[in-house]
N, C-alpha and C positions, 0 to 999 in steps of 0.2 A: 219111563213105562210106554209101551207100545200098543198101538191099536191096530186091528187088521179089518179089511173090507173084503168079503168074499167077492172073488172075480176080478179084484185089482191085480193089475200085473206087478206094480211095484210092491204091494203088500206081500205077495207070494215071494217075490226076491227077497225081501227083507226077513221073513218068518221061515221060508222053507229053502231057499237056494243060497245059502250061505258061502259056498264056492265062488259066486260072484262078488262078495263083498270084499273091497281093495282096503278099506279101512272104516272102522265104525266107531260111535262114542255112544253114550247113553241115549241120545234122541235122534241120531242121524248115520247114514251108511253112503259111502262112496262106492260107486259102480262105474265100469266103463260104459259110455254110450254106445249103443248097438250100431249106430250110423254116426261115426265121429266126422266132426267138420272142421278138425284142427289137429294137430299131431297128439296133444293131450285134450280130450274133450271127455269130460267125468260128469256124472250126475251124482248130486248130494241129496238123498232121499231123507224125507222126513219119516221118522218110526211113527209118528202120530199120522193117522190118515186125516190130512186136511185136503180138500178139494184142489185150491190153488193158491198162489200168492195173494190175490185180491182178497181171500178171506181171512188173511192174517190181521192181529189186533195188537194193541199195545202189549197185551200179555204174553204174546209170542217173543218179545225181547226178554233178555236175562232177567233175573229176579234180583239184580242188584241195584234196584231203584229205589231202596229204601222202603218206608212204611207206606203202605196202602190204605187208603180209608175204609172204614166198616161197610160203607155202601156198596163194596164189591168184594165182601169176604167170600161168597159162593166162587166167584171168579179166581181169587187167590187159591183156594181150595183145590180147584180144579185145576190150575197152573201147576200148582205144586207136584201134582199127580201127573199131569200130561204135557206139561208147556214144552213146546218145540223153540228153542233159540234160534232166530235167524243168524245171529252172531255166531252161535256154535256150529251152524251149519257153514259158514263162511270160513272160520279158523279150520275146521277139520279139513275142507276142500283144499285150502292154502297149504296146511301142513302136509297132505298127501302128495301136492304137486311138488313141493320143496324135497320130499323124501325120493320122489322118483327122480327129479331133476339130479340130485347129488348121486343116487346110485348109478345113473348113466354118464356121470362125470360132467355135466351140464353147469353151467352158471347157475347161481340163484336167479328166482323169479324176477322179471322185469315189469313192474308194475303196469307201464303203458301198453305192454303185450298181453295182459291178462284181461280176459272179461268173465265176469261171474254176474249171474242174475236169472230171473225168471220170465217165461213167456208170461204173456197177457192176452186176455181175450181168446179170439179166434186160433190163435197159435198154441194153445194148451192142448197138448193131444192125449196126454194121460192124465186123468182128473186125481192125480195124488200130487201133493206138494213135493217139487223137485227143483232144485238149484241146478243151473248148467254152470260149468268152469271150462272156458276154453282158452287154450296157450299153445304157441303165440298167435295172436291175432294175424300176424302180417303174412302168416301161412295159410290162412282161411281163403276159400272161394269169395269173389268179390260179393256175389249176391248174399252169401251166409254173414261175412262181415259188416257190409254196408245197409243190409235191410233186415234180414231175419233176426240176427244177433245184436242189432244196432239199438243202443238206447233210446227209447221213445215210445210211441204209441203200443207197440205190440210185444217190447221186451223191455224190462226194467232192472237197472243194475242192482246188486244187492245193496249197494251204498244208498241208492235212490230210495229203496225200500225201508232201510234202517233209519234213514234221516226222516222220512214221512211219519214212521211209526213214533220217532222221538218227539216229533212235534206235536203228538196227542197227547204227550204227558204234560202236566202243569209244570211251572216253573220251580217247583220245590220237589220234582221227580215223582210225585204221587200220579196216579192213573187220574186224568181228567175225564170223569164218568160222561159228562156231557158229549165231550169229543169222541170218546169211545163208542157210545151208544150211536150217534150220528154217522160214524163213520162204519159200522158194521153192516155187512150187507143183508143180515136177516133181521135187522132191527126195523119194526114196522109200529105204527101207531105210537111214535116216540113220545106224543104229547100226552098220552095215557099212562105213563109211566109215573108211579109216586116219586115225589122229591124226598130222597133220605139223607140229604145234607143236612 
């Protein structure tokens, strides 16, 4: 299921400019970056309007984690309807790149030359969750390869985002409610929350 926010450039592309869609899934769309910094520079857009990657939570991983406790039933219901899977965005982008390389008769993706991730903080120019896919990185301008799209403070790789979200789950794969609430940017007055465990 998709949501749209009036005035959002990416929501307009997702819902009204289907000619720009290179590939899509239930929760994401691949488009060409309008100012490419690599021969293959694509954006994987979430169909759900989430402002930025720092707003992602554990429920934005796939629902393959097993049983989730009763204390987050509302979250699960919302996730079933609106969940954006970061892993799904990753797979969609990789699949599109492979298909494109194959059509051009190029070799399959070389992992060391692929960079996928999200801008963080001040580098977020469009407040709609979108993942950058850049390939091959060796053909990128030094500034973009070494600063703008380098894993660190202002750019987080998809692997880094997924690993951090996975750490917020408890050992049995269930959502760890205390870690989830603590990590959610909108959570305030956490000590006032009732203990439902």
